[in-house]
C-alpha positions in Angstrom: 21.4 2.2 13.4 19.1 0.1 11.2 16.5 -2.2 12.7 16.0 -5.7 11.3 12.2 -6.3 10.6 11.0 -9.8 10.5 7.5 -10.7 9.2 5.5 -13.4 10.9 2.2 -13.0 9.1 -0.9 -13.4 11.2 0.9 -14.5 14.3 -0.6 -13.2 17.6 2.4 -11.3 19.0 3.0 -11.0 22.8 5.8 -9.6 24.9 8.3 -12.2 26.0 10.8 -14.6 24.4 9.8 -15.7 20.9 11.4 -18.5 18.9 10.7 -17.7 15.2 10.3 -20.4 12.6 13.0 -20.8 10.0 11.2 -19.1 7.2 10.7 -16.0 9.3 14.2 -16.2 10.7 15.9 -16.3 7.3 16.0 -12.5 6.9 17.8 -12.2 10.3 20.5 -14.5 9.1 20.8 -12.6 5.7 21.3 -9.3 7.5 23.7 -10.9 10.0 21.9 -9.6 13.0 23.9 -10.1 16.2 23.0 -10.7 19.9 21.6 -7.5 21.4 20.7 -5.9 18.1 17.2 -4.3 17.9 14.6 -6.2 16.0 10.9 -5.8 15.1 8.5 -8.6 14.4 5.5 -7.6 12.2 2.2 -9.6 11.9 1.1 -7.4 9.0 -2.3 -6.9 10.6 -1.5 -3.9 12.7 0.8 -5.1 15.5 4.6 -4.7 15.7 6.7 -6.4 18.4 9.7 -4.4 19.5 12.7 -6.1 21.1 16.2 -7.5 20.7 17.8 -10.5 19.1 19.1 -13.1 21.6 20.7 -15.8 19.4 20.1 -18.9 17.3 18.5 -22.2 18.0 19.6 -24.0 14.8 17.8 -22.2 12.0 15.4 -20.5 14.4 16.0 -17.0 15.7 15.3 -16.3 19.3 14.1 -12.8 20.1 12.8 -11.0 23.2 9.9 -8.7 22.6 9.7 -6.0 25.3 6.8 -3.9 23.9 4.1 -3.9 21.3 3.2 -1.1 18.9 -0.2 -0.9 17.2 -1.2 0.7 13.9 2.1 2.5 13.4 2.4 4.4 10.2 -1.2 3.9 9.3 -3.6 6.6 7.9 -6.5 7.7 10.1 -9.0 6.2 7.8 -9.4 3.9 4.7 -7.2 5.0 1.8 -8.3 3.2 -1.4 -6.3 3.7 -4.6 -7.9 2.5 -7.9 -5.3 2.3 -10.7 -5.8 1.1 -14.2 -3.8 -2.1 -14.8 -0.3 -1.4 -16.2 2.4 -3.6 -17.5 4.0 -5.9 -14.9 7.0 -3.8 -13.9 5.1 -0.6 -13.6 2.3 -2.0 -11.5 4.8 -3.8 -9.3 6.5 -0.6 -8.6 3.3 1.3 -8.1 2.1 -1.3 -5.6 5.3 -1.0 -3.5 5.2 2.8 -3.5 1.5 3.1 -2.8 2.1 0.8 0.2 4.8 3.2 1.4 2.4 6.1 1.0 -0.2 4.4 3.3 -2.7 2.9 0.9 -5.0 0.4 2.8 -6.4 -1.1 -0.4 -5.1 -1.1 -4.0 -7.7 -1.9 -6.7 -6.3 -2.9 -10.2 -8.9 -1.4 -12.6 -10.0 -2.7 -15.9 -10.5 0.4 -18.1 -11.0 0.9 -21.8 -7.3 1.5 -22.4 -6.0 -1.4 -20.4 -4.3 -4.0 -22.7 -5.0 -7.7 -22.2 -7.3 -9.3 -19.7 -5.3 -12.0 -18.0 -4.5 -10.1 -14.8 -5.9 -12.3 -12.0 -2.7 -14.5 -11.6 -0.7 -11.4 -10.8 -2.7 -10.4 -7.7 -0.9 -12.9 -5.5 2.4 -11.4 -6.6 1.2 -7.8 -6.0 0.1 -8.9 -2.5 3.6 -10.3 -1.7 5.2 -7.1 -2.9 3.0 -5.0 -0.7 3.8 -7.1 2.3 7.5 -6.8 1.7 7.1 -3.1 1.3 5.4 -2.9 4.7 8.5 -4.3 6.4 10.8 -2.0 4.4 8.9 1.2 5.3 8.0 0.4 8.9 4.2 0.3 8.6 2.3 -2.1 10.7 -0.4 -3.3 8.3 -0.3 -4.6 4.7 -2.8 -3.1 2.2 -5.2 -5.5 0.5 -4.7 -5.9 -3.2 -8.1 -6.5 -4.8 -8.9 -8.7 -7.7 -9.0 -6.7 -11.0 -12.2 -4.8 -11.0 -14.2 -3.2 -13.9 -14.1 0.6 -13.6 -17.9 0.9 -13.5 -18.1 -1.4 -10.5 -15.4 0.6 -8.7 -17.2 3.8 -9.3 -20.5 2.4 -8.0 -19.0 1.2 -4.7 -16.6 4.1 -3.9 -17.4 6.1 -0.8 -16.0 8.9 1.3 -14.0 11.7 -0.3 -13.2 10.8 -3.9 -10.7 12.3 -6.3 -9.7 11.5 -9.8 -6.4 12.4 -11.5 -7.4 14.9 -14.2 -4.9 16.2 -16.8 -6.8 19.5 -17.1 -6.1 22.3 -14.6 -8.3 21.9 -11.6 -8.5 23.8 -8.3 -7.4 21.8 -5.2 -10.3 19.7 -3.9 -11.6 20.3 -0.3 -10.6 17.2 1.6 -10.1 18.8 5.1 -12.8 16.8 6.9 -12.3 13.5 5.0 -12.6 10.4 7.2 -11.8 8.1 4.2 -10.2 8.7 0.8 -10.6 7.1 -2.6 -8.1 8.0 -5.3 -8.7 7.1 -9.0 -6.0 7.1 -11.7 -6.3 5.7 -15.2 -4.0 3.3 -17.1 -1.4 4.2 -19.7 -3.1 6.8 -21.9 -5.4 7.8 -19.1 -9.1 7.5 -18.7 -11.2 8.1 -21.8 -13.5 11.2 -21.8 -16.5 9.0 -21.1 -14.7 7.3 -18.1 -13.7 10.6 -16.7 -17.2 11.9 -17.0 -18.6 8.8 -15.3 -16.2 9.3 -12.4 -17.3 13.0 -12.0 -20.9 11.9 -12.1 -20.1 9.3 -9.4 -18.9 12.1 -7.1 -15.2 12.2 -7.8 -13.6 15.6 -7.6 -11.0 16.4 -10.3 -7.4 16.5 -9.0 -4.9 18.4 -11.2 -1.3 17.2 -11.0 0.5 20.1 -12.8 1.3 21.0 -16.4 3.5 18.0 -17.2 2.5 14.6 -18.6 3.1 11.9 -16.0 3.3 8.2 -16.5 0.4 6.4 -14.9 2.4 4.9 -12.1 3.9 8.4 -11.3 0.4 9.9 -11.4 -0.8 7.3 -8.9 1.8 8.3 -6.4 1.4 12.0 -7.0 -2.4 11.9 -6.7 -2.2 9.9 -3.5 0.4 12.2 -1.9 -1.5 15.3 -2.9 -4.9 13.9 -1.7 -3.5 12.8 1.7 -1.7 16.1 2.2 -5.0 17.9 1.4 -6.8 15.8 3.9 -4.1 16.4 6.6 -3.2 12.7 6.7 
């Protein structure tokens, strides 16, 4: 049986009866939730209220929260993914899927092969997509979508275990004791030789993704999945 998940961003959830505002309740009406059905209320900052739907008060849903869950579905440490900015549909899709994979921060990167420079207005859209993906996949916290960042700045501030998607064959990196992970993937066309060299000089380990050529958004998901698996996350 599916569970209806309702997002009340930033609200301090507590056990007990809760009357949700109309904008939060809308999804319950769309999914035709009925009295006694299981529901979850997410604050997107780490807490999920577990309970049942009681009924309607006009356009406001009344739910009874019986328990609280904290940090469900979250990685054991920061998981930062830097991805070269792609065209709108591809980066939208990557944002949603990286959220599902547990990214705690997604950094759109300005690399040499990124086309155009007017990316700032899209950050709010990417954040909304990430928050919607949290409700879909059952995580408890939404990743932060950073402002577009020059690659050099990203490299200079990266910390913890670092890997960069590398098209050349590379042995699996040793990430067994990682307490934080940073994953770097270039844009369409990949990183230039100079950018890849700069990443390696900044402490990033090469991460091979197999013999086939992957689209950038596919490479971002593959690299994140491989890195988290290698770290035991």
